[in-house]
Each structure stands twice: as C-alpha cells, then as structure tokens.
N, C-alpha and C positions, 0 to 999 in steps of 0.2 A: 504493500500500500504506500503510495506516494503522498507525503504530507503536503498541505497547501503552502507551507513556509518551511524553508530549510532551518532546522533547529539551531544550528550554529549562528546563522544570520539573525534569527529571531532573538537569540540570547544577546548578541551584540547590539541589536536594536533596543532591547529593553534596557540595557546598561546605559546606552546613549540617551535614551528618552528620559530615564530617571534623573539624569543630570540636567537636561534641558527643562524638564517640568519644574524642578526645584529652584532653578536659577531665576532671580527676580527680573521681571520684564514687564511690559505694559499690562499683560493679563493679571499677573500676581499683584502688581501695584494697584490696579483697578479693584481687585478683590478686597484688598485692605481698605481702600477708600470707601467702597460700597458697604462693607461691614461696619465701618466706623460711622458712616453717615446714616445708613438706613436700619442698621441693627441685624441681629441674627436671622430674622425671618426673611430678609431679602438676599442673604448670602447665596442660598441655593438657587434662587431665581436668576441671579447674575451669572452663576457658574453654568446653569443650564443654557443661558443665552450664549455664553462663550463656547460651550460644547457644541451648540447648534451651528455656530459659525465654523467650528473645526470640521463638522460634517460637510459643510459647503465646500471647504477646502479639499477634503478627501474626494468629494464628487468631482471637483475640478481636476484633481489628480487623475481620477479614473478616465476623464475625458481628454487627458493630455495637457495638463496645466503647464508643464514645463515648456511645451511647444507654444502655448498661447502667450506665456510671459515673454518669450523671445520674439514672437510675431507682433504682439501688441503691448510693448513695455509701457507706453504712455498711459494706457487705460488702467493698468494696475497701479502705476505711480499716482495717478489722479485719485483713485479709490483710496489709497493709503493716506494721501494728503488730506482728503475730505474727512476721513476718520480721525486723523490726528488733530485737525482743527476742531472737530466736534468734542473730543476729549479735552482739549485746551479750554474750550468754552465752559465745559463743566467745572474745570479747575478754577477758572477766573470767577465763575459764579460763586463758588465756595469761598474764595478769598474775599469777595465783596460782602458775603454774608458774615464772615468773621469780622470785617471792618465795622459793619453795622452792629454786630453782636446782639441781635434781638433774641429774646427767649425762644426756646424750642416750642413749636406747636405740638399737639399730642400725636398727630399722625402725618397727614399729607405734606406739610411743610418741611419735613425732615428729608424728603427725597431729593436726590441730585437732579432728577427729572421724573417724568411720570412712570417710567418702566425700567426696573433693574435688568429685566431680560433684554430690552432693546439696547440699553447702554452696553451691556456685556457683549451682545452680538456685534455691535458696531466696533467695540474695542478689538475683539478677536479677529474680525473680518479685515481690519486694517493693520493688524499686528505684524510688524516686519519680521519677527521671529517665525511667524507662520509661513510667510513667503519664503524665507531662507530655508525653513524646514522642508517645505514641499518641493522647492526648486533645486535644493542642493543636498539636504541630509537624507531624505527618504529614498531617492532613486537608487543609490548604491546598494541598498538592502533588498531591492526587488530582483528576484530571479526570473529572467525572461523565459526560462525553460519550464516554469510552473505557471498555473493559472493566475494571471495578474489580479483579476477581481477578488479572488479568494484571499490573496496576499494582502490586498488593500483592506479587506475586512478585518483580518488579523491585526494589521498595523493600526487600524482605526480603533479597535477595541483597547489595545495597549495605550495608545496616545491619549484617548479621551479618559480612560480609567485613571492614568497617572495624573493628568491635568486636573481631573475632577477632585482627586484627593488633595493635591497640593493647593489648588486655588481655594478649595473649601477651608483648608487649614489657615491659609492667609486671611481669608474673609472673617472667620470666627475670631481670629486674633484681633482684627480690627474692631469687631463688634464688642469684644470684651471691654474696650475703652469707652463705649458709649454710655455706660452706667453713670459716668461722672458728668454727664451733660448738664446737670442742674447747677453746676458751679460756673458762674459767669467767666472767671479767668480761664478755667479749663476749656469752657465752651469756645472762647475766642481762639485759643491755641489749637484746639481740636479742628475747627473749621479751616484754619490756616494750614494745618497738617494735611487735611483731606485735599485742599486745593493744591498744595505742593506736590502730593503724590500723583494727582491727576495730571498736573502740568509736566511732571517728570515722565509719566507714561506718554504724554503727547510728544515731548521732546524725543523720546526713544523712537517713536513712530516716524516723526518728521525728519529727524536727522539722517535717516537712511534713505530718504527719497528726494 
C-alpha cells in the first residue's frame, strides 16, 4: 500500500511547520491583540477566521498558486497591501481609543471591528508568511510521484492543526490581561499595546510587499 505522503517528508514537514507556527508573525500578533481587546470568547472566532483563510491558500495551492504568483505578482502584492492597510487601520483605531481612554462598554464597544472572524480572515489572507509558505516552503515537501491532492490534504491538516493550537494559545494569553480593564491607567496602556501589536503585524505584512 502506497501512503499518500512519504513518511520521511511528512516528518520533516511537521518539524518545519512546528517552528513556523510558533514563530511570532502577523497571525500570532493579531491573536494576542484580538484576545486582549475582545476577550476569550472571540479568540476562537478569530482563529477560525485565520484557519479559513489558510484553507483558501491551500485551495490556491491545489490550483497552482505558485504559477499564479509568478504570472500575476501585482495582484497578490495588491491583496497583501490592502490587508496590511486594513490591519494598520485597526491598530490606529486602538491607539486613538487609548488616547481618549473612555471607559469600556459592556459588550459591542470592546470590538476592534464588528467581526473577529472577518478580521482574522483578512489578516491571514494577506499574511506574507502564508505567501512565503505556499510559494517556497510547501513545494519541496510535495512528491510528484504521489497523488498531489491527497498530499495537500495531509499538509493542510498539519498546518491548520498546529496554527490552531499556537494562535489559540497566543489569543488566550492576551485575553488573560483583559480582566484589568476596569483600571483607567491599565486600560490606556492596554489599548496602546493592542494598537502597537496590530501596527507591528501591519508592518510585517507591508514591509515584504
């Protein structure tokens, strides 16, 4: 019986992916900011949004993403720039909220925007780490002698699983700080920290395009 993925290649991929997933980048920084600003309840929603965007990237890989990036580099560059600017806008909004330092409302006003899922999806779709991963990291692990779709499914399970664990951990760490939001001094610093994290994520996105 021929396995869909060569065991040695898959083990090497798992080792590589574990490092990439744990390395701070736009997605993990967003998870921290999302958890800090929205609380634990929105962490999972944001992670699901980012995981959904990862599925889009895998679908693109299945359709020949590498060839598309080479053929239409400007389209992917514009997509990443738009996503980076959106994340920067979220960060600036949080900095302005810190400057005003108004008390927290009980629910809706604590959001970075209306949807943690949408924000997470936008961050991961424009994440330069994702582009580098699918254009440069993933291809060497694919064995052309085996069914490519099945290999992509196996790689997708590993990638999303590891990302899900690390991004959730980052998000819950940020959410743990939210309990002190009733303190005005902490609240101001908190909002500045969220804004700074989001702007750092935006810089990571924009600096590579």
